[in-house]
N, C-alpha and C positions, 0 to 999 in steps of 0.2 A: 667412541665419539660422543661428545656432549653437545647439547644446545643450551645457550645462555640467554636469559631474559633479565634485563635490569629494571629496577623500579625505585621510586623514592625521590626522584629529582623534583625540582620546583623552584619557586621564587622565595628568597629569604633576604632579610636585611643584613647588612654587615654586622658582624659579631654574633650572628645566629648560628644555628646548627641544623644539619640534615643528616639522615642516615640512608645511604643507598644500599639496596639489596640486589644480589645477582643470583637468580635461581637456575639451577642446572638440571637438565633432564638427562637420563642415562645412568648407567650403573658404575661408571668408572670415575666419578667426580673426585673421589678421595685419592686418585692416583695422579692428579694434576696439581702443579703449583698454580696459584691464581694471582693475577695482576689486575690492578685498576689503572687505566690510562685516562687522560683527558686531552681534548683538543679544542682550542679556542679559534674563532675565525681568524684566518690569516697567519696562524701559528702552527708550529709542528706539534705532532702528538707527543705528549709528555707522560712518562711513567710517574704515578703518584704513590703507589703502594704495591708491595708484593708479599705473599704469604706462602710458606712451604706446604707440601701436600698434607702434612699432619698438624699444621698450625704452629709448629715449634719455632719457626724463624720468620721474621718479618723484616721488611726494608722500606725506608721512606727517604725521598730526597730532602734536602734541606728546606726546600720551599714549603713543605707541608709538615715536616717533623714537629712533633709535640702538639699538632692541631688535628691531624688525621689519624685514625686507628683502623687497621684492617683486621678482620677476624673471620673465622669460618666455622660452620657447623656441618660436619660431614654427614651426620645423621639426617640432616634436613637438605643436604645438597645445596647449601647456600653460602655465599660469601658476602660479607658486609663491609661497608666503608662508612665509619662514623666521622663526620666532618664538623669540627667545632671552630669557633672564632673565625668564621668565614669572612673573606675579604672580596672586594669587587674583582680582583685579579684571579679569583678562583672560578669565575664564570667560564663555563665551557660545557661541551658535551662529554659526559663521562661514560667510559666503556669498561666492561670487565672482559677478561680474556683467560682462557685455560691454556696453560703452558706445560709442555712435556717436561717432566722432572729432569733437571740437570742440563737443559738445553735452552735455546732461544727460539725454539719452534713452537708455534701456537696451534692448538687443535681446534679452537673455536673462539669466536668473538660474539659479544652481545650486540644489540642494535643501537645501544647508547641511550642515555637519559640526560636531559638538559638540566643544568644547574645554573641559576642566575642569582647573583648576589648584588643587591642594590646598595648604593652608598647613602 
């Protein structure tokens, strides 16, 4: 089991950048696929990036493709989300999640970090 703590959120102007971090405790971080989700008020939770356990595969929906980049450092038990060219519609609480490889089952969620993009 891992525990996850996000950081790096904040207020940024449209067109700016932020890098979110998700630090994991526990010894099994490298055995999880990792996802970043976001949820805006009144909207459903949305997957914004996924990375495989070894970092070899990534996925992005069209809404963030070419603007967001997910990466991980298994030696540091950390996954990152680099967000560039931010838009007001990117405003949301961002969560990281540890997913069991090859499944849609999650082993842990972070507490979330607020990202606010001003126009």
